[in-house]
N, C-alpha and C positions, 0 to 999 in steps of 0.2 A: 527576528532571529533568522538565521540561515542554516539549513542542514544540507550537507553534501556528503556523499559516500557511494557505496555500491550495495545493491540488494541481490541476494541469491534467490532467484525465483524458479518456478517450474512452468514450462510452456504448457498452455492450455490445449495445444494440438498434438504435439509429439511427446509430451511428458518428459522432456529432457531438461536438466538443470542448466541455467545460464545466469550470468551476471548482468544486471541492468543498472545504469546510472541513476542515482537518486540526488536530486537537486531541487530544493524548495525554500521559499521564503514564507514566513508567517509572522503575524503580529500577535502579541499577547500582553495584556495589561494585568499585572498582579496588584491586587488591592488588599490591604490588611483587613481582616474581619472574618466572621463566621460564614459569610455568604448569605444568599437569599434563603428564606424559609422554604420548606417543601411546598409542593403544590404545582399545579400546571399553569403556565403562562406562556404567551407567545414571545419569543426572543427576537430582537431586532439584530441587524448586522453587527453593530458595535458590541452588543451583548455577547455575541459568540466569541469575541476576542478578549473577554474579561474573565478573570478567575480570581479566587480569594485564597488567602493563606493565613495560617495561625502560627504564632511563635516567631522565632528569630532566624530560622533556617528555611530554605526553599528546597523542596524535593521536586525536581523537574522531570523525573523519570516517566511519569504518566503522561505529561504533556508531550515529551519527545516521542514516546511510544505511539501516541495517537497520531502525530504528524507523519511518522514512518508508515503507519497503516494506511493513512490517506494517500501516500505516494504509490502504493501498490495498485497496478491497473486491475480493473474488474476481470479482464481476460488477458493474462500475460502471454505474450508471444515472443519466442526467441528471435523471430524475423517475420516481417510482414508477409513474405512469400513462403512461410513454413508449410510443408506438405503434409504434416501430421503423421499418423500411423495407419497402416492397413487394418481395416476392421475384421478381416478374415485371419490373416497370419500374424499380425502384430509387428510387421516390419516398420522400422522408422524410415519413412520415405525420403528424408533428407540425406540419409547415409547409405541406404541400400535400395536395390531394385526389388520390386515385388512382382512375382509371376502369377498372381491370382487373376482369375478372369474378371473383367470389368463388366458390370451389367449395363 
């Protein structure tokens, strides 16, 4: 499957909202059946692309939600050179000048 769109994220430095492109491919094999019994076991790579379904309809909402969550970066940045905010006055340094003394 292929997901493409835009994500509304908040920058980890300046706390401003920005749109980020979302573009990802993923594989998923759906197999009829109740799935494996509970318990702990180590999963191999192909096992991670395997899921089970019951009935005649497929609800892909959880699968797509998981893939979208995986596309969000750990530390979203509006730009690589984002200057962030001033820790003293809270000025967004990408948009305005801060006159606080630098240590």
